[in-house]
C-alpha positions in Angstrom: 12.6 -7.1 -2.9 9.6 -5.4 -4.4 8.8 -1.7 -4.4 5.8 0.0 -5.9 4.3 3.5 -6.3 1.5 4.2 -4.0 -1.7 5.2 -5.7 -1.5 8.8 -6.8 2.3 9.1 -6.6 5.1 8.5 -9.2 3.8 6.9 -12.4 0.3 6.6 -11.0 -0.4 10.3 -10.5 -3.2 10.1 -13.0 -5.1 7.7 -10.7 -6.0 10.7 -8.5 -7.6 13.4 -10.5 -8.0 15.9 -7.7 -6.3 16.1 -4.3 -8.5 17.1 -1.3 -7.8 20.6 0.1 -6.9 19.0 3.4 -4.2 16.8 1.7 -3.5 13.6 -0.1 -4.5 11.2 2.7 -8.0 12.7 3.1 -8.8 12.6 -0.6 -12.0 10.7 -1.1 -12.3 9.9 2.7 -16.1 10.3 2.7 -16.5 7.2 0.4 -14.7 3.9 0.9 -14.7 3.4 -2.9 -12.8 6.6 -3.6 -10.7 6.8 -0.4 -7.0 7.2 -1.2 -6.1 5.6 2.1 -8.1 2.5 1.4 -6.8 2.3 -2.1 -3.2 2.7 -1.0 -3.4 -0.1 1.6 -5.1 -2.3 -1.0 -2.3 -1.6 -3.4 0.2 -2.6 -0.7 -1.5 -5.9 -0.1 -1.9 -6.6 -3.8 1.8 -5.9 -4.5 2.7 -8.5 -1.9 0.3 -11.0 -3.4 1.8 -10.4 -6.8 5.3 -10.8 -5.5 4.4 -14.1 -3.9 2.7 -15.4 -7.0 5.7 -14.5 -9.2 8.4 -15.8 -6.9 6.5 -18.8 -5.4 8.5 -21.1 -3.2 11.6 -18.9 -3.6 10.1 -16.5 -1.0 11.9 -17.2 2.2 10.4 -14.5 4.3 8.1 -11.5 3.9 8.9 -8.1 5.5 6.5 -5.2 5.3 8.5 -2.0 5.5 7.9 1.6 5.1 8.8 5.0 6.4 6.4 7.9 7.2 3.2 7.1 5.4 4.7 3.9 4.1 5.2 2.7 7.7 1.5 3.3 8.4 0.6 1.4 5.3 2.8 -1.5 6.4 1.0 -1.7 9.7 -2.4 -1.4 8.2 -1.6 -4.0 5.5 -0.4 -6.5 8.0 -3.4 -6.0 10.2 -5.7 -6.7 7.3 -3.6 -9.4 5.6 -1.3 -11.0 8.2 1.3 -12.3 5.7 4.4 -10.6 7.1 7.1 -12.3 9.1 8.2 -8.9 10.3 7.0 -5.3 10.0 9.3 -2.3 10.1 7.7 1.1 10.4 
């Protein structure tokens, strides 16, 4: 099992210097290079890639899971990188 902090939460709060007035998800939305949503989904995909690299053939199945915003990220990540055997949102 692998868990990670989404960009701008937990230990990575310093990755987001200023939250948009309309909320976290809309921060940087006008530019794909600063979009929190894009970055968070990229973080999700990269976390899965790192887990697969570290565990190699010991990975029996891959489940993308999340609740609330995490569920949306699980769906977006599997749409962009179909590596999950199952998605739970």
